[in-house]
C-alpha positions in Angstrom: 0.0 0.0 0.0 1.4 3.4 -1.0 0.7 6.3 1.3 1.7 9.8 0.4 1.8 13.0 2.6 1.4 16.4 1.1 3.2 18.4 3.7 5.6 17.2 6.4 5.0 19.5 9.4 4.6 18.5 13.0 1.2 16.7 12.7 2.4 14.8 9.6 5.6 13.9 11.4 3.5 12.6 14.4 1.3 10.5 12.1 4.3 9.1 10.2 6.0 8.2 13.5 2.8 6.6 14.8 2.3 4.6 11.6 5.8 3.3 11.5 5.4 2.2 15.1 2.1 0.5 14.4 2.8 -1.8 11.5 2.9 0.5 8.5 6.1 0.1 6.4 8.3 3.2 6.1 9.2 2.1 2.6 5.5 2.5 1.6 5.4 6.2 2.8 6.4 9.2 0.7 6.3 12.8 1.9 6.1 15.8 -0.4 7.6 18.8 1.4 9.1 22.1 0.1 11.4 22.6 3.1 14.7 20.7 2.5 15.5 20.6 6.3 12.1 19.0 7.1 12.6 16.5 4.3 16.0 15.5 5.7 14.7 15.2 9.2 11.8 12.9 8.1 14.1 10.8 6.0 16.7 10.4 8.8 14.1 9.9 11.5 11.8 7.4 9.8 13.4 6.2 6.6 10.5 7.4 4.4 10.9 8.7 0.9 10.9 12.5 0.5 10.3 14.7 -2.5 10.3 18.4 -3.1 7.4 18.0 -5.6 4.9 15.3 -6.4 5.8 12.7 -9.0 3.8 10.0 -10.8 4.1 7.7 -7.8 2.5 10.2 -5.5 -0.4 10.7 -8.0 -0.8 6.9 -8.0 -0.9 6.5 -4.2 -3.6 4.4 -2.4 -3.8 7.1 0.2 -3.0 10.8 0.1 -2.9 12.7 3.4 -3.3 16.5 3.1 -1.1 18.1 5.8 -0.3 21.6 4.5 -1.7 24.7 6.0 -5.3 25.5 5.2 -4.5 28.8 3.5 -2.0 27.0 1.3 -4.1 24.1 0.4 -5.8 25.3 -2.8 -2.4 26.2 -4.4 -0.9 22.9 -3.2 -3.6 20.9 -4.8 -3.3 22.4 -8.3 -1.0 19.6 -9.6 -3.6 17.0 -8.3 -6.7 18.4 -10.0 -8.3 15.8 -12.2 -5.3 13.5 -11.8 -6.3 11.2 -9.0 -8.5 8.2 -9.7 -9.3 6.0 -6.7 -6.9 7.5 -4.1 -8.4 7.9 -0.6 -7.8 11.5 0.4 -7.5 12.3 4.1 -7.4 16.0 5.1 -6.0 17.0 8.5 -6.2 20.7 7.6 -8.2 22.6 10.2 -11.4 24.2 9.0 -11.2 23.2 5.3 -14.5 21.7 4.2 -14.7 18.6 1.9 -16.9 20.4 -0.6 -14.0 22.8 -1.3 -11.3 20.1 -1.3 -13.4 18.0 -3.6 -13.9 20.9 -5.9 -10.2 21.7 -6.1 -9.4 18.0 -6.7 -12.2 17.5 -9.2 -12.2 17.1 -12.9 -14.4 19.1 -15.4 -16.6 20.4 -12.6 -17.1 17.0 -11.0 -16.0 17.0 -7.4 -13.6 14.3 -6.2 -15.6 11.9 -4.0 -13.4 9.6 -1.7 -12.6 12.2 0.9 -12.2 12.0 4.7 -11.8 15.1 6.9 -10.1 14.9 10.2 -9.5 17.2 13.2 -6.6 15.9 15.3 -5.1 17.7 18.2 -1.6 18.4 19.3 -1.3 15.6 21.9 -1.0 13.5 18.8 2.6 14.6 18.9 3.1 12.3 21.9 0.7 9.6 20.8 -2.1 10.8 23.1 -4.3 12.7 20.7 -8.0 12.4 19.8 -9.2 12.9 16.3 -12.7 13.8 15.1 -13.4 12.2 11.7 -16.0 12.5 8.9 -16.2 10.5 5.7 -17.9 11.8 2.6 -20.5 9.5 0.9 -17.9 8.5 -1.7 -15.8 6.6 1.0 -16.7 2.9 1.4 -16.3 0.8 4.6 -12.8 -0.2 3.6 -11.8 3.4 3.2 -13.3 4.4 6.5 -11.5 1.5 8.2 -8.2 2.5 6.6 -8.5 6.2 7.5 -9.4 5.3 11.1 -6.5 2.9 11.3 -4.1 5.7 10.2 -5.3 8.3 12.6 -5.6 5.8 15.5 -1.8 5.5 15.4 -1.6 8.8 17.3 -4.5 8.4 19.7 -8.2 7.7 19.8 -10.7 8.6 17.1 -14.3 9.7 17.1 -16.5 9.5 13.9 -19.2 12.0 13.4 -22.1 11.7 11.0 -22.3 15.4 10.0 -19.3 17.3 8.8 -20.5 20.5 10.6 -19.9 18.7 13.9 -16.1 18.9 13.2 -16.4 22.6 13.9 -17.6 21.6 17.4 -14.8 19.0 17.6 -12.4 21.9 16.8 -13.8 23.9 19.7 -13.7 21.0 22.2 -10.6 18.9 21.5 -8.8 20.8 18.7 -8.4 23.9 20.8 -9.0 22.0 24.1 -5.3 21.4 24.9 -4.8 25.2 25.1 -7.6 25.3 27.7 -5.9 22.6 29.7 -2.5 24.3 29.4 -4.1 27.5 30.7 -5.5 25.6 33.6 -2.1 24.0 34.4 -0.6 27.5 34.1 -3.1 28.8 36.7 -2.3 26.0 39.1 1.4 26.6 38.7 0.9 30.3 39.3 -1.0 29.5 42.5 1.8 27.2 43.6 4.4 29.9 43.1 2.2 32.5 44.9 2.1 30.1 47.9 5.9 29.8 48.0 6.7 26.7 46.0 9.8 26.7 43.7 9.1 26.7 40.0 9.9 23.0 39.5 7.7 21.8 42.3 4.8 24.1 41.3 4.9 22.8 37.8 5.1 19.1 38.9 2.2 19.5 41.2 0.1 21.2 38.5 0.9 18.8 35.6 0.7 15.6 37.7 -2.7 16.7 39.1 -4.1 17.1 35.6 -2.6 13.8 34.4 -3.8 11.9 37.4 -7.3 13.3 37.3 -7.6 12.5 33.6 -6.4 8.9 34.1 -8.8 8.5 37.0 -11.7 9.8 34.9 -10.8 7.5 32.1 -10.5 4.4 34.3 -13.6 5.1 36.4 -17.2 4.0 35.6 -18.4 7.2 37.4 -19.1 10.4 35.5 -16.8 13.4 35.9 -19.6 15.1 38.0 -19.8 12.1 40.3 -16.0 12.0 40.7 -16.1 15.7 41.5 -18.7 15.1 44.2 -16.7 12.3 45.7 -13.7 14.5 46.3 -15.8 17.4 47.6 -16.5 17.1 51.3 -19.2 19.5 52.6 -17.6 22.5 54.2 -14.1 21.3 53.2 -11.3 22.8 51.2 -12.4 21.5 47.8 -15.9 22.9 48.4 -14.4 26.3 49.2 -12.4 26.2 46.0 -15.3 25.1 43.8 -17.6 27.8 45.3 -15.0 30.4 44.3 -14.9 29.0 40.8 -18.7 29.0 40.5 -18.8 32.6 41.7 -16.4 33.6 38.9 -18.6 31.9 36.3 -15.7 29.8 35.0 -18.0 26.9 33.9 -20.1 29.0 31.6 -17.0 30.9 30.4 -15.4 27.6 29.3 -18.6 26.5 27.5 -18.7 29.9 25.8 -15.0 29.5 24.8 -15.9 26.2 23.0 -18.7 28.0 21.2 -16.4 30.8 20.2 -13.8 28.4 18.8 -16.5 26.4 17.0 -17.9 29.6 15.4 -14.4 30.7 14.3 -13.8 27.3 12.7 -16.9 27.8 10.6 -15.7 31.3 9.6 -12.3 30.0 8.6 -13.9 27.2 6.5 -15.8 29.9 4.6 -12.6 32.0 4.2 -10.3 29.2 3.2 -12.8 27.7 0.7 -13.2 30.9 -1.3 -12.3 30.6 -5.0 
């Protein structure tokens, strides 16, 4: 099976590393990347083939992963327009809608059909990501399974049945790591304010988040039940949660997800313009 990547940036590199560690052969992977230093790094790190421009072999790939920046995608796909036949195309470009990608890849006004759109997040860089996925009607069960297997090499996957839901995925998990980093930052700041050294404050903050996430994943209880179990009436946690409630942080976070989702929709409109 021949798999080509258009773009070799951080997310593509993470996917390639995950694939090579999960049974995909490096000799079956080709990366088209303009930056010579990135090409050399990928070749040295994973043993994949690297090219500065697509060749006949790339056009004849079984799978093409689109991993260039959304604002550069239209120009990057010009050589592929009307050339692909049965290649499964997987886009990991944030915001770009399949209707636009299909139009850019199409031939004589007929959109290219076998497309999968994905929204991975940055923890994929350490194999702990989560990816929202949507398959166009032109993708069969075999194509869905293959796309899922590729993205699952860097974490878990969640299929959605409506492409517009990927905008919400963007707001929750795509932008979500930034919310968590901000929370860690706040805990770290609190530790410093209470007299801890920087290393200890950071360790307390990071390991608290790691441990809580692992407990939530392992437990049959809902997050709300877990929260209640650690909150004794009149205790320290109750005091902290009361303060958070007074600041409206819960509604603020829900609103942040809504804002990110709305911006994802706006960017889809912007990037998809002719």
